[in-house]
C-alpha positions in Angstrom: 0.2 0.0 0.2 1.3 3.4 -0.8 2.4 5.9 2.1 -0.8 8.3 3.3 1.6 10.2 5.7 5.0 11.5 6.2 5.8 12.5 9.9 8.9 14.9 9.9 10.1 15.1 13.6 9.2 12.0 16.6 10.2 13.9 19.6 7.7 13.5 22.4 4.7 14.8 20.5 5.2 13.2 17.2 5.5 9.5 18.9 2.9 10.4 21.2 0.4 11.1 18.2 2.3 8.7 16.2 1.7 5.7 18.6 -2.0 6.7 19.1 -2.8 6.7 15.5 -1.5 3.3 14.9 -3.0 2.0 18.4 -6.3 3.3 17.3 -6.2 1.9 13.8 -6.8 5.0 11.8 -3.9 4.5 9.9 -1.5 1.5 9.3 2.1 1.5 10.4 3.0 0.6 6.7 1.3 4.0 5.5 3.7 6.1 7.4 7.4 7.6 7.0 9.0 9.0 9.5 11.7 11.2 9.0 13.7 12.1 12.1 17.6 12.9 12.6 17.9 11.4 15.6 18.8 8.0 15.5 17.4 7.3 18.7 14.1 8.8 17.9 13.8 7.0 14.6 14.6 3.6 16.0 11.5 4.0 18.3 9.3 4.8 15.5 10.7 1.8 13.6 9.6 -0.2 16.5 6.0 0.6 16.1 6.4 -0.5 12.5 7.0 2.8 10.6 9.2 3.3 7.6 11.6 5.3 8.8 14.2 7.8 6.8 17.1 10.2 8.6 16.2 13.5 6.2 14.4 14.6 3.4 17.0 14.0 1.0 16.3 9.8 1.1 12.5 9.5 0.3 11.7 8.1 -2.5 11.7 10.4 -5.9 7.9 9.0 -6.8 6.8 9.9 -3.1 2.8 11.8 -3.2 1.8 11.4 0.5 -1.8 12.9 1.0 -0.1 14.0 4.5 3.3 15.8 5.9 2.8 16.3 9.6 5.5 18.7 10.6 6.3 18.1 14.2 9.2 19.9 14.9 10.4 23.0 17.4 9.2 26.3 15.9 12.6 27.7 15.3 13.7 24.9 13.3 10.4 25.3 11.1 11.6 27.2 8.3 14.8 25.2 7.9 13.3 22.1 8.1 10.8 23.1 5.3 13.0 24.4 3.1 13.9 20.5 2.2 10.3 19.7 1.3 9.1 22.5 -1.6 8.8 19.8 -3.7 5.7 18.6 -2.3 4.4 22.4 -2.1 1.5 23.7 -4.5 0.2 20.3 -5.3 -2.2 17.6 -3.3 -0.4 17.0 -0.6 -1.4 18.7 2.5 1.0 20.1 5.1 0.0 20.0 9.4 2.0 21.9 11.6 2.0 21.1 15.5 4.3 24.0 15.8 3.4 27.2 18.3 2.9 30.3 17.0 3.8 29.6 13.3 1.5 30.9 10.8 0.3 29.6 7.6 2.3 32.9 6.1 5.5 31.0 6.6 4.3 27.6 5.1 2.8 29.5 2.1 5.8 31.5 2.1 8.2 28.3 1.5 6.2 25.8 -0.3 4.0 28.0 -2.0 0.7 30.0 -1.7 -1.6 27.2 -3.4 -0.4 24.7 -0.6 -3.2 23.4 1.1 -2.1 24.1 5.0 -3.8 23.0 8.6 -2.7 24.2 11.7 -3.0 22.2 14.9 -2.5 22.7 18.2 -2.3 19.7 20.6 -1.5 19.0 24.0 0.6 16.9 26.3 -2.4 14.5 27.3 -2.6 13.5 23.5 0.3 11.4 24.9 -2.1 9.0 26.5 -5.2 9.7 24.8 -6.7 12.5 26.9 -5.5 15.4 24.8 -7.0 18.5 23.6 -6.3 19.2 19.5 -7.7 22.3 17.9 -7.3 22.9 14.4 -7.1 25.8 11.4 -7.4 24.8 7.8 -7.0 27.3 5.1 -9.6 27.3 1.9 -7.2 25.0 0.0 -7.7 22.2 2.4 -10.3 19.6 0.6 -12.8 18.0 2.8 -11.2 14.7 2.3 -8.1 15.8 3.6 -10.0 17.5 6.5 -11.7 14.3 7.5 -8.6 12.3 7.5 -6.9 14.6 10.0 -9.6 15.3 12.1 -10.2 11.5 12.2 -6.3 10.8 13.2 -6.4 13.4 15.7 -9.6 12.1 17.4 -7.3 9.1 18.6 -5.4 11.7 20.7 -8.6 13.2 22.3 -10.7 15.5 21.5 -10.6 17.8 18.4 -12.2 21.4 18.0 -12.2 23.8 14.9 -11.8 27.5 14.7 -12.4 29.4 11.7 -9.7 32.5 12.5 -6.4 32.0 12.1 -5.6 34.4 14.4 -7.4 32.6 17.3 -4.7 30.1 17.5 -2.2 31.6 19.7 -4.9 32.4 22.4 -5.6 28.5 21.8 -1.7 27.6 22.6 -2.0 29.9 25.7 -4.7 28.0 27.2 -4.9 24.3 25.8 -1.3 23.5 24.5 0.5 25.3 27.4 -2.5 24.5 29.9 -1.6 21.4 31.1 1.9 23.2 32.5 -0.2 25.0 34.5 -2.3 22.3 35.8 0.6 20.5 37.1 2.2 23.5 38.6 -1.4 23.8 41.2 -1.0 20.1 41.7 3.3 21.3 43.1 1.5 24.1 44.5 -1.3 22.0 46.5 0.8 19.3 47.4 3.4 22.2 48.6 0.1 23.2 50.5 -0.5 19.9 51.9 2.6 19.7 53.2 2.6 23.0 55.0 -0.4 22.1 56.8 1.3 19.6 58.3 0.9 16.2 55.8 3.6 13.7 55.2 5.0 14.0 51.6 3.5 10.8 50.3 0.3 11.5 52.0 0.0 15.2 50.5 1.4 14.4 47.2 -1.5 11.5 46.7 -4.2 14.0 48.1 -3.4 16.9 46.0 -3.3 14.4 42.6 -6.3 12.7 43.2 -8.7 15.5 44.3 -7.5 17.4 41.2 -8.1 14.2 38.7 -11.4 13.7 40.5 -12.6 16.7 40.2 -11.6 17.0 36.8 -13.5 13.3 35.7 -16.1 15.0 37.8 -16.5 18.1 35.7 -16.1 16.6 32.5 -19.1 13.6 33.2 -21.5 15.4 35.5 -22.5 17.7 32.5 -23.2 20.4 34.9 -21.1 23.7 34.7 -18.1 24.2 37.0 -19.6 27.5 38.8 -22.2 24.8 39.4 -19.8 22.3 40.9 -18.3 24.7 42.8 -21.4 25.8 44.9 -22.2 22.3 45.4 -19.5 21.9 47.1 -19.2 25.1 49.2 -21.7 25.2 52.3 -21.9 28.7 53.7 -19.2 29.5 56.1 -17.8 26.6 55.7 -14.3 25.5 55.4 -14.3 25.3 51.4 -15.8 29.0 51.3 -13.0 30.0 53.7 -10.1 28.9 51.3 -12.1 30.2 48.1 -12.1 33.7 49.9 -8.6 33.5 49.8 -8.9 31.7 46.0 -11.6 34.0 44.5 -9.8 37.7 46.2 -9.3 40.4 43.9 -5.6 38.9 43.3 -7.3 35.6 43.1 -6.4 32.6 40.6 -8.7 34.2 38.0 -6.8 37.3 37.5 -3.6 35.2 37.6 -4.4 33.2 35.2 -5.7 35.5 33.2 -2.1 36.9 33.3 -0.8 33.8 32.7 -2.7 33.2 29.6 -1.9 37.0 28.3 2.0 36.4 28.8 1.8 32.4 27.0 -0.4 34.2 23.9 1.9 37.0 23.7 5.2 34.5 23.6 2.5 32.5 21.0 2.9 36.0 18.5 6.6 36.3 19.0 7.7 33.2 18.0 5.4 33.3 14.9 6.9 36.4 14.0 
C-alpha cells in the first residue's frame, strides 16, 4: 500500500501522536514514513512498524503522500520546510503542530497554493486525553480535513476554529495549559505539606483530588461554577479557602495574566 502520511519529527509529541494513530487503527504503520535525524528517536518509530528516514533527501522521488505532518520546534520550521518544497503547491496537505508558526510562513516556503492545516495539540495526547484545535486554509479539501480530524481524534478531543489569529490564544490555554495544571498540583501538594501532612500523603491527596474533580467536571455535564457552589457550604471550610482563591488578586486574575503572557510569546515565536 502506498504511503499516506509522512511524519517529520518524532520527539515527545510526534511519537505520542504516532503511537495513538497506529494503536487506534486510524492508519496502518506501513502507510507512514517517519523522518527523524536522531537515531534513537528514529528507532523508536521503526519499532512501531513505520518506515523511517534520516532526512528528506532519502525519501523516494515518486513519493506523493496525502499528508505531511510537521512536528518540529518552531525555531526549526523554516529550515526544515526548505527540504519539502517539492511537495508544495500540490495535493499534499501540510499539517503543523508548531506553536506560533502561521500559515504565511508555510506558504512563503512551500507556495501559496499549498493546503495548510495548523493544529495545536497538548501533551495529554500521549495518553489519548489531549485537546487538539485545528485551523485549515480554504485549499484543504474536505477529504483531507476529515482524514486529519479522524487521526487527531485518536489522541483526544478535536475542535475547529475559523480565525487563524485565535491560534495564539488556543496555544496559551490548551497547548500550555497542562503545564499550569501540573504546577497547580505541585502548589497544592506544597500547601498540604505546609499544613502538616506527610510528603506521600500530601502528594496523593493533591493529585487524586484534582484528577477526581476534573473527571467529575467532564462527566457530570454541569458547569464548573455550579459544581463549585454545590461543594461550598455557607461559611464552611471550602468557603474560607475560596475567599482567598477568589479574592481581588486571586486565581482568575493570575490565570488571565498567565494566559496573556503565553499568548504574547506565541505571537513572538511566529514573528
